[in-house]
C-alpha positions as CSV (number, residue, x, y, z in Angstrom):
1,M,316.3,101.6,24.1
2,I,313.3,101.2,26.4
3,F,313.9,103.3,29.5
4,L,312.9,102.6,33.0
5,S,309.7,103.7,34.8
6,D,308.8,103.5,38.4
7,D,306.8,100.4,37.7
8,L,310.1,98.7,36.6
9,N,312.0,99.6,39.7
10,F,312.4,97.0,42.6
11,D,314.3,96.5,45.7
12,I,315.1,92.8,44.8
13,A,314.7,90.9,41.7
14,V,314.7,87.1,41.6
15,I,315.8,85.3,38.4
16,G,313.9,81.8,38.3
17,A,310.8,80.6,39.9
18,G,312.0,77.1,41.0
19,H,311.9,76.0,44.5
20,A,314.9,78.4,45.3
21,G,313.4,81.3,43.5
22,C,310.0,80.9,45.2
23,E,311.3,80.7,48.8
24,A,313.7,83.7,48.1
25,A,310.9,85.9,46.6
26,L,308.5,85.2,49.3
27,A,311.0,85.7,52.1
28,A,312.1,89.1,50.5
29,A,308.6,90.4,50.0
30,R,307.3,89.3,53.5
31,L,310.4,91.2,55.0
32,G,309.0,94.5,53.2
33,K,311.0,94.6,50.0
34,K,309.4,95.3,46.7
35,T,310.2,92.3,44.9
36,V,309.9,90.9,41.4
37,I,310.5,87.2,40.3
38,F,311.1,86.3,36.8
39,T,310.3,82.9,35.0
40,I,310.7,81.9,31.6
41,N,307.2,80.1,31.7
42,L,304.6,80.8,34.4
43,D,303.5,77.1,33.9
44,A,306.9,76.0,35.3
45,V,306.7,77.9,38.6
46,A,307.7,75.5,41.4
47,N,308.0,72.6,38.8
48,M,309.3,69.2,39.8
49,P,311.1,68.0,36.6
50,C,312.6,65.0,38.3
51,N,310.6,62.9,40.8
52,P,307.6,64.6,42.3
53,N,308.5,64.1,46.0
54,I,309.5,66.3,48.7
55,G,311.8,65.2,51.5
56,G,313.7,62.1,51.8
57,T,316.9,61.3,53.8
58,A,318.4,64.5,55.2
59,K,316.1,66.4,52.7
60,G,313.2,66.1,55.1
61,H,315.3,67.9,57.7
62,L,315.8,70.7,55.4
63,V,312.2,71.0,54.6
64,R,311.3,71.2,58.4
65,E,314.0,73.7,59.0
66,I,312.5,75.9,56.2
67,D,309.3,75.7,57.7
68,A,310.5,76.6,61.3
69,L,312.0,79.7,59.8
70,G,308.9,80.9,58.1
71,G,309.4,79.3,54.5
72,E,306.7,77.8,52.4
73,M,307.8,74.4,51.0
74,G,306.4,72.4,54.0
75,K,303.0,73.8,53.9
76,C,302.7,73.4,50.1
77,A,303.9,69.7,50.4
78,D,301.5,69.0,53.2
79,K,298.6,70.3,51.2
80,N,299.3,68.3,48.0
81,M,300.7,65.2,49.5
82,L,299.7,61.8,47.7
83,Q,301.6,59.4,50.0
84,S,303.7,59.9,53.1
85,R,306.4,57.8,54.7
86,M,309.0,58.2,57.4
87,L,312.3,56.7,56.4
88,N,314.9,55.1,58.4
89,L,312.6,54.3,61.3
90,R,314.7,51.2,62.2
91,K,317.6,53.6,63.0
92,G,317.9,56.3,65.7
93,P,315.9,59.5,65.7
94,A,318.8,61.5,64.3
95,V,318.3,60.0,60.7
96,H,314.5,59.7,60.7
97,S,313.5,61.5,57.5
98,L,310.0,62.4,56.2
99,R,309.3,61.9,52.5
100,A,306.0,62.6,50.6
101,Q,304.9,61.9,47.1
102,E,303.4,65.0,45.8
103,D,300.7,65.7,43.2
104,R,303.0,67.5,40.8
105,R,300.6,69.8,39.1
106,M,298.6,70.7,42.1
107,Y,301.9,71.5,44.1
108,Q,302.8,73.9,41.3
109,I,299.4,75.5,41.1
110,D,299.3,75.9,44.9
111,M,302.8,77.4,45.1
112,K,302.1,79.7,42.0
113,R,298.9,81.0,43.8
114,R,301.0,81.7,47.1
115,L,303.3,83.9,44.9
116,E,300.3,85.7,43.3
117,D,298.7,86.3,46.7
118,Q,301.8,87.8,48.4
119,P,301.6,91.5,48.8
120,G,304.7,93.3,47.5
121,L,305.6,90.6,45.2
122,R,305.3,90.8,41.3
123,L,305.4,87.6,39.4
124,R,306.4,88.0,35.7
125,Q,307.0,85.6,32.8
126,A,310.2,86.8,31.0
127,E,313.6,85.7,30.2
128,V,316.3,87.8,31.7
129,K,319.0,88.1,29.0
130,E,321.5,90.5,30.5
131,I,322.5,91.9,34.0
132,T,324.6,94.9,34.4
133,K,326.0,96.4,37.6
134,T,325.2,100.0,38.1
135,D,325.5,102.5,40.9
136,G,323.1,101.4,43.6
137,G,322.0,98.2,42.0
138,F,321.6,96.3,38.8
139,R,320.0,96.8,35.3
140,L,318.1,93.6,34.1
141,K,317.2,93.4,30.4
142,I,314.6,90.9,29.5
143,H,313.9,89.2,26.0
144,T,311.6,91.9,24.9
145,G,314.0,94.7,25.4
146,V,312.3,96.1,28.5
147,E,314.8,97.0,31.3
148,F,314.2,96.6,34.9
149,F,316.1,98.0,38.0
150,A,316.7,96.3,41.2
151,K,319.0,97.2,44.1
152,S,319.7,93.4,44.7
153,V,319.6,90.5,42.5
154,I,319.2,86.7,43.4
155,V,320.1,84.2,40.6
156,A,318.2,81.1,41.1
157,T,318.2,79.7,37.5
158,G,318.1,76.0,38.3
159,T,319.1,73.9,35.1
160,Y,317.9,76.5,32.6
161,L,321.3,78.4,32.3
162,E,322.6,77.5,28.8
163,G,320.7,74.2,29.1
164,R,321.3,71.5,26.7
165,V,319.2,68.2,26.7
166,I,320.8,65.0,25.6
167,V,319.2,61.8,24.6
168,G,321.6,59.3,23.0
169,E,323.1,60.9,20.0
170,T,320.7,63.8,19.9
171,S,321.2,67.1,21.7
172,Y,319.5,70.4,21.7
173,S,319.2,73.6,23.6
174,G,316.6,73.4,26.1
175,G,315.4,73.4,29.7
176,P,313.6,70.7,31.7
177,D,310.3,69.3,30.4
178,G,310.5,70.9,27.1
179,M,311.0,74.4,28.3
180,F,313.0,77.0,26.7
181,P,316.7,77.5,28.1
182,S,318.2,80.7,29.4
183,K,320.5,81.9,26.7
184,G,322.9,84.8,27.0
185,L,322.6,85.4,30.8
186,S,325.9,83.3,31.5
187,E,327.8,85.6,29.2
188,S,326.5,88.5,31.1
189,L,327.4,86.8,34.6
190,A,330.8,86.1,33.4
191,R,331.5,89.8,32.4
192,M,330.6,90.8,35.9
193,G,333.2,88.4,37.3
194,V,331.1,85.3,38.0
195,E,333.2,82.0,37.6
196,L,330.9,79.4,35.9
197,M,331.1,75.5,36.0
198,R,329.3,73.1,33.8
199,F,327.2,70.3,35.5
200,K,324.8,67.7,34.5
201,T,321.8,66.0,35.8
202,G,319.1,63.7,34.5
203,T,315.7,62.2,34.9
204,P,314.0,58.9,34.3
205,A,311.3,58.1,31.7
206,R,307.6,58.5,32.4
207,V,305.4,55.6,31.5
208,H,301.6,55.1,31.1
209,A,299.9,53.5,33.9
210,R,297.8,51.3,31.9
211,S,300.8,49.6,30.4
212,L,302.1,48.3,33.7
213,D,301.3,45.1,35.4
214,Y,301.2,45.9,39.1
215,T,300.6,42.2,40.2
216,K,304.3,41.5,39.4
217,M,305.5,44.3,41.7
218,E,305.8,44.9,45.3
219,V,303.2,47.2,46.9
220,Q,304.6,50.3,48.9
221,E,302.1,51.5,51.3
222,G,302.3,55.0,52.9
223,D,302.4,55.3,56.7
224,E,299.3,54.7,58.8
225,K,300.3,57.7,61.0
226,I,301.1,60.7,58.8
227,V,303.5,63.2,60.1
228,P,303.3,66.7,58.3
229,F,306.3,68.7,57.2
230,S,305.0,71.9,58.7
231,F,304.6,72.4,62.4
232,E,301.5,74.5,61.6
233,T,299.7,71.7,59.7
234,E,297.0,70.3,62.0
235,N,295.3,68.0,59.5
236,P,298.0,66.2,57.3
237,G,295.4,64.3,55.3
238,T,295.4,60.7,54.2
239,N,297.4,58.6,51.7
240,K,295.7,58.7,48.4
241,V,298.0,56.3,46.4
242,V,300.3,53.4,46.7
243,C,303.6,53.1,45.0
244,H,305.3,50.0,43.7
245,L,308.6,48.4,43.6
246,T,310.4,46.3,40.9
247,Y,314.1,45.6,40.1
248,T,316.5,45.6,37.4
249,N,317.9,42.1,36.5
250,G,320.7,40.5,34.5
251,E,318.9,41.0,31.2
252,T,318.4,44.7,32.0
253,H,322.3,45.0,32.8
254,R,323.0,43.2,29.5
255,V,321.0,45.6,27.3
256,I,322.7,48.5,29.0
257,R,326.3,47.1,28.8
258,E,325.9,46.3,25.1
259,N,324.8,49.9,24.3
260,L,327.3,51.8,26.4
261,H,328.9,53.0,23.2
262,R,325.7,54.8,22.5
263,S,325.6,56.4,26.0
264,P,326.7,60.0,26.1
265,L,328.1,59.5,29.5
266,F,330.7,57.1,28.2
267,N,331.4,58.3,24.6
268,G,332.4,61.8,25.7
269,F,329.2,63.5,24.4
270,I,328.4,64.9,27.8
271,D,330.9,67.5,29.2
272,G,329.0,68.4,32.5
273,V,329.8,66.6,35.9
274,G,326.7,64.6,37.2
275,P,325.7,63.9,40.7
276,R,327.4,61.1,42.5
277,Y,324.5,60.3,44.8
278,C,321.9,60.1,42.0
279,P,323.6,58.3,39.2
280,S,322.0,57.3,35.9
281,I,321.2,53.6,35.7
282,E,324.0,53.1,33.2
283,D,326.5,54.5,35.6
284,K,325.2,52.3,38.4
285,V,325.5,49.2,36.1
286,V,329.2,50.0,35.4
287,R,330.1,51.2,38.9
288,F,328.4,48.6,40.8
289,A,329.1,45.6,38.4
290,E,329.0,43.2,41.2
291,K,325.2,44.0,42.0
292,E,322.6,41.6,40.5
293,R,319.7,44.1,40.6
294,H,318.9,47.6,41.6
295,Q,315.7,48.9,43.0
296,V,313.1,50.6,40.7
297,F,310.1,52.5,42.2
298,I,307.0,53.2,40.2
299,E,305.4,56.5,41.5
300,P,302.3,58.4,40.4
301,M,302.8,61.8,39.1
302,G,299.4,63.0,40.3
303,L,295.7,62.1,40.6
304,D,294.7,63.6,37.5
305,T,297.2,62.0,35.2
306,R,298.2,58.5,34.2
307,E,302.0,59.3,34.0
308,M,304.1,57.1,36.3
309,Y,307.7,58.1,37.3
310,V,310.2,55.3,37.1
311,Q,312.5,56.3,39.9
312,G,315.9,54.6,39.8
313,M,316.2,54.6,36.1
314,S,317.7,58.0,35.2
315,S,319.4,57.8,31.9
316,S,320.5,59.5,28.7
317,L,320.6,56.3,26.5
318,P,319.0,56.6,23.2
319,E,315.1,56.1,23.5
320,D,315.1,52.8,21.7
321,V,317.5,51.4,24.3
322,Q,315.4,52.8,27.1
323,L,312.4,51.0,25.9
324,K,314.3,47.7,25.6
325,M,315.6,47.9,29.2
326,L,312.4,48.9,30.7
327,H,310.7,45.9,29.1
328,T,313.2,43.6,30.7
329,M,311.7,44.3,34.2
330,A,308.9,42.6,36.0
331,G,305.7,44.6,35.5
332,L,307.2,46.8,32.8
333,E,307.3,44.3,29.9
334,N,304.7,46.3,27.9
335,A,305.5,49.8,29.4
336,E,304.7,52.7,27.0
337,I,307.0,55.6,27.3
338,M,305.2,59.2,27.5
339,R,308.3,61.1,28.2
340,C,311.7,59.6,27.5
341,A,314.5,59.9,30.1
342,Y,317.1,62.6,29.3
343,A,320.3,64.3,30.6
344,I,320.6,68.0,31.0
345,E,323.8,70.2,31.0
346,Y,323.6,73.7,32.4
347,D,325.9,76.4,33.8
348,C,326.3,77.1,37.6
349,C,328.7,79.1,39.7
350,D,331.5,78.0,41.7
351,P,330.1,78.3,45.1
352,L,333.5,79.3,46.6
353,Q,332.8,82.9,45.3
354,L,330.0,83.2,47.8
355,K,330.0,84.6,51.3
356,P,328.2,82.5,54.0
357,S,325.2,85.0,53.4
358,L,325.2,83.6,49.7
359,E,326.2,87.0,48.4
360,F,329.1,87.1,45.9
361,R,332.2,88.2,47.7
362,N,333.2,90.7,44.8
363,I,329.8,91.8,43.7
364,E,327.8,93.6,46.3
365,G,324.1,93.0,46.0
366,L,324.4,89.8,43.9
367,F,323.2,86.5,45.5
368,G,323.1,83.0,44.3
369,A,320.6,80.3,45.4
370,G,319.7,76.7,44.4
371,Q,321.1,74.5,41.6
372,F,323.0,77.8,40.4
373,N,325.2,77.3,43.4
374,G,326.1,73.8,42.3
375,T,323.6,71.7,44.5
376,S,321.0,69.3,43.4
377,G,317.6,68.7,45.0
378,Y,314.3,70.6,45.6
379,E,315.0,70.8,49.2
380,E,318.5,72.2,49.1
381,A,317.4,74.7,46.6
382,A,314.5,76.1,48.7
383,A,316.7,76.3,51.8
384,Q,319.4,78.4,49.9
385,G,316.5,80.5,48.4
386,L,315.0,81.2,51.7
387,M,318.5,82.3,53.2
388,A,319.3,84.3,50.0
389,G,315.9,86.2,50.3
390,I,316.4,86.9,53.9
391,N,319.9,88.2,53.7
392,A,319.2,90.3,50.5
393,A,316.4,92.1,52.4
394,R,318.5,92.5,55.5
395,A,321.6,93.8,53.5
396,L,319.2,96.7,52.1
397,D,318.1,97.5,55.6
398,G,321.8,97.7,56.8
399,L,321.2,94.6,59.0
400,P,323.9,91.8,59.4
401,P,323.2,88.5,57.5
402,V,321.6,85.5,59.2
403,V,324.2,82.7,59.0
404,F,323.5,79.4,60.7
405,D,326.7,77.4,61.8
406,R,327.0,73.7,61.7
407,S,325.8,73.0,65.1
408,E,322.5,74.9,64.5
409,A,320.9,73.5,61.5
410,Y,321.3,71.4,58.3
411,I,321.0,74.7,56.4
412,G,324.1,75.6,58.2
413,V,325.9,72.6,57.1
414,L,324.7,72.8,53.5
415,I,325.8,76.4,53.0
416,D,329.1,76.1,54.9
417,D,330.1,73.0,52.7
418,L,329.3,75.0,49.7
419,V,331.1,78.1,50.6
420,T,334.0,76.7,52.3
421,K,334.7,73.3,50.5
422,G,333.0,74.0,47.2
423,T,331.9,71.2,45.0
424,N,333.0,69.5,41.9
425,E,329.8,67.7,41.4
426,P,326.0,68.6,42.0
427,Y,325.9,68.6,45.9
428,R,323.4,66.7,47.8
429,M,322.6,66.9,51.5
430,L,323.3,63.7,53.5
431,T,322.8,63.1,57.2
432,S,326.5,62.0,57.3
433,R,327.6,65.5,56.5
434,A,326.3,66.8,59.7
435,E,328.7,66.2,62.7
436,Y,326.2,67.1,65.2
437,R,323.0,65.3,63.7
438,L,321.7,64.1,67.1
439,L,321.0,67.8,68.0
440,L,319.9,68.6,64.4
441,R,317.0,66.1,64.2
442,Q,314.0,67.0,62.0
443,D,311.6,66.5,64.9
444,N,313.2,69.4,66.8
445,A,313.7,71.8,64.0
446,D,311.1,74.2,65.5
447,L,312.7,74.1,68.9
448,R,316.0,75.1,67.2
449,L,314.9,77.6,64.6
450,T,311.6,79.2,65.4
451,P,313.0,81.8,67.7
452,R,315.2,82.7,64.9
453,G,312.5,82.9,62.5
454,H,310.5,85.2,64.7
455,E,313.5,87.4,65.2
456,I,314.0,87.7,61.5
457,G,310.5,88.5,61.0
458,L,309.0,85.6,59.1
459,I,307.3,83.8,62.1
460,S,304.1,85.6,63.4
461,D,303.7,86.5,67.0
462,R,300.7,84.0,67.1
463,R,302.8,81.2,65.8
464,Y,305.7,82.1,68.2
465,N,303.5,82.2,71.2
466,E,302.1,78.7,70.3
467,F,305.6,77.5,70.0
468,L,306.5,78.9,73.4
469,A,303.5,77.1,75.0
470,K,304.6,74.0,73.4
471,K,308.2,74.2,74.5
472,S,307.0,74.9,78.0
473,R,304.8,71.7,78.0
474,I,307.9,69.6,77.0
475,E,310.0,71.0,79.5
476,A,307.5,70.7,82.3
477,E,306.9,67.0,81.4
478,I,310.5,66.3,81.3
479,A,310.9,68.0,84.8
480,R,307.8,65.9,86.1
481,L,309.3,62.6,85.0
482,N,312.4,63.1,87.0
483,G,310.3,63.2,90.2
484,V,308.2,60.0,89.3
485,N,309.2,56.6,90.9
486,L,307.6,53.4,90.0
487,S,307.4,50.4,92.2
488,P,308.1,46.8,91.0
489,T,304.5,45.7,90.4
490,P,303.6,42.3,88.8
491,E,301.9,44.4,85.9
492,L,305.0,46.4,85.3
493,N,307.4,43.5,85.4
494,R,305.2,41.5,83.0
495,L,305.5,44.5,80.4
496,L,309.2,44.5,81.0
497,E,309.6,40.8,80.4
498,E,307.4,41.0,77.3
499,K,309.7,43.6,76.0
500,G,312.8,41.7,76.7
501,S,313.8,43.9,79.5
502,S,315.0,43.1,83.0
503,P,312.1,43.0,85.6
504,L,312.5,45.2,88.7
505,S,313.1,44.1,92.3
506,T,313.1,47.6,93.8
507,G,311.7,51.0,92.9
508,I,313.0,53.1,90.0
509,N,312.8,56.4,88.5
510,I,310.7,56.4,85.4
511,T,313.4,58.1,83.4
512,E,315.8,55.3,84.1
513,L,313.2,52.8,82.6
514,L,312.7,55.2,79.6
515,R,316.5,55.1,78.9
516,R,316.2,51.4,78.2
517,P,316.2,51.1,74.3
518,E,313.3,48.5,74.3
519,I,311.0,50.8,76.3
520,G,308.9,53.6,75.0
521,Y,307.2,56.6,76.7
522,D,303.8,55.6,75.7
523,E,304.1,52.0,76.9
524,L,304.7,53.3,80.5
525,A,301.5,55.5,80.5
526,P,299.4,52.8,82.4
527,F,301.9,53.1,85.3
528,D,302.1,57.0,85.3
529,P,298.7,58.2,86.3
530,G,299.7,61.8,86.7
531,R,300.9,62.0,83.2
532,P,299.4,65.0,81.0
533,C,297.6,64.4,77.6
534,L,300.2,65.7,75.3
535,P,300.2,65.7,71.4
536,D,302.2,63.1,69.5
537,A,305.0,65.6,68.6
538,E,305.4,66.7,72.2
539,R,305.5,63.1,73.4
540,E,308.2,62.3,70.9
541,Q,310.3,65.3,72.2
542,V,310.0,64.2,75.8
543,E,311.1,60.6,75.0
544,I,314.0,61.6,72.7
545,A,315.2,64.0,75.4
546,V,315.1,61.6,78.3
547,K,316.4,58.4,76.3
548,Y,319.4,60.1,74.6
549,E,320.1,62.6,77.5
550,G,323.7,61.5,77.8
551,Y,324.5,61.3,74.2
552,I,322.9,64.8,73.7
553,R,325.0,66.2,76.6
554,R,328.1,64.9,75.1
555,Q,327.3,66.4,71.6
556,F,326.7,69.8,73.3
557,E,330.1,69.5,74.7
558,Q,331.6,68.9,71.2
559,V,329.7,71.9,70.1
560,E,331.2,74.1,72.6
561,Q,334.7,73.3,71.3
562,F,333.5,73.9,67.7
563,R,332.1,77.2,68.6
564,R,335.2,78.5,70.4
565,N,336.8,77.9,66.9
566,E,333.9,79.8,65.2
567,K,334.3,82.8,67.6
568,R,338.0,83.2,66.9
569,L,337.7,85.8,64.2
570,I,340.2,86.5,61.5
571,P,340.7,90.2,60.8
572,A,339.3,91.0,57.2
573,D,342.5,93.0,56.3
574,I,345.0,90.1,57.1
575,D,347.8,89.6,54.6
576,Y,348.4,85.9,54.5
577,D,351.7,86.4,52.6
578,K,353.0,87.8,56.0
579,V,351.9,84.8,58.0
580,Y,355.3,83.1,58.2
581,G,355.2,79.2,58.2
582,L,351.9,78.9,56.1
583,R,352.3,76.5,53.1
584,I,352.0,78.1,49.6
585,E,348.7,76.3,48.9
586,A,347.1,77.4,52.3
587,R,348.2,80.8,51.8
588,Q,346.6,80.9,48.3
589,K,343.4,79.3,49.4
590,L,343.0,81.5,52.5
591,A,343.7,84.6,50.5
592,K,341.0,83.7,48.0
593,M,338.4,82.5,50.4
594,R,338.9,85.2,53.2
595,P,337.4,83.0,55.9
596,E,335.7,84.9,58.8
597,N,337.0,82.7,61.5
598,I,339.2,79.9,62.5
599,G,336.5,77.3,62.2
600,R,335.8,78.0,58.7
601,A,339.4,78.3,57.8
602,S,340.0,74.8,59.2
603,R,337.3,73.3,56.8
604,I,338.9,74.8,53.6
605,S,340.2,72.0,51.4
606,G,344.0,72.3,51.3
607,V,344.4,74.0,54.8
608,S,345.8,71.5,57.1
609,P,345.8,71.5,60.9
610,A,349.5,72.6,61.0
611,D,348.5,75.6,58.9
612,I,345.7,76.4,61.4
613,G,348.3,76.2,64.2
614,V,350.6,78.6,62.3
615,L,347.7,81.0,61.8
616,L,346.6,80.9,65.5
617,I,350.2,81.7,66.6
618,Y,350.2,84.6,64.2
619,L,346.8,86.0,65.4
620,A,348.0,85.6,69.1
621,G,351.1,87.7,68.3
622,R,349.0,90.2,66.4
623,D,346.7,90.6,69.4
624,R,349.8,91.2,71.7
625,D,350.9,93.9,69.3
626,G,347.6,95.6,69.7
627,K,346.2,95.2,66.1
628,S,342.5,94.6,65.8
């Protein structure tokens, strides 16, 4: 037995140094907690085993929220960006989402250095084999036999937990990118009472750049105007690469169909449940049989490598079949595989065991984050890691947890979905999951969350004061516009006609013009000489606030109704067996989940509106009887 020393005692231990673990450890250390973060291999810190990009639809919202709260992902992504694109620009601002192709290795090196430079944080290469609950905390035993002690533990094991890599008929224990898996920890967690599930994810092949014919593909340029993820990034840099687009075809689909009997997905070799919104190519060909082709993006892995990522071709088919299907596509006829595609199965927890703080309901001091909680995606992981790190630190200080509701942040939607509804497949964030997405735009993440980040202690006074100045300028400009009237000059009417808008016959307030869908804030600048010179981000805020004022006001009204339900608390000691009229399923679900309020109770699968009505009547009677 190797005994503990003071050097092996910590406030918080984080298991796993992927995107969840990095944010959790940085947040905990920055909040003054002596923190250690364990990783099986230091070269895998902040690894991107799937596509080396950050952001995307709904995911870009999460990255900007992480930044507004004081997290690190956005800053690291800005610094190591290869190509930047704003998605969904043809749609409204609620679904605009930033996506950046990253230099994979530089991102890893940069994030690892941020961990190394963080005071109060110890970065340690070690495999945690066992966790034991003890008085006042947890004992963690690593692969060398050394034991650590931590008052709180955050499990952020990603896809390493009892990982099994599968390629065709071949399978072996392993983590992503040829790393070792985490062995034994699942058994230890199960002994503590953690209920585990088996999920699966996958990744496409990587091919050599010299073997591709780009002349047969469509060029995908980055945006001319680059918008950074971090609200603190002043110079977001320039696009350094282009990506390319090609397509599957009938021959590709024929190769896949003829080899489905060799696919682990269809012959029963894979047990884990895969992500619905990021399916393998063989799954897409079967599920969408009517489609003649699927998009395939060719994206660089970095500036110092010739590896190219084949996005859209995730697969677990045998390697010879992978090569055949790649060779059927335009530009990939001679593709050389550098890393074959694979599926990976791994253990994760049932997130219904978690509180909204991401602490396990029945294991005080144990938190979960990232793919361990049943999610997919770097951004979902980082968001959970940040919140787990914040709440683990606050719990040790005797402070209440930070929990965002569904009207405050995509982070709130993500965590509420997990702990209230659970998931039977790897969960992915989507804009459609957010009921109040017009309020939860990526462009206003700092306006929504920077005050909370400052209150928590992760946003500096300097940054907070700069934020307050920005907010003041936006509010002042909106107020000024309400007092500006424009006359129907020939020049103004010419602009309106060019934009397909009705010309003026009388004077009009400038905000009325700006509410016309075809008219933008910048286009009216020549007719508004008193306008201040504002940065792009602030002009965008002004335009959205004015143009969508009516829609935003109605959504705020919906939020008020939502919050009334969230404020109707349910006593922690309620005995649901005594609530007459509750259906058996609802009674069992409510007793297991112990929702904190009526709003959360109403979102539990299996609890109907009628059940909520019965519960409200019971609570009203309890209040009349004088019970708290």
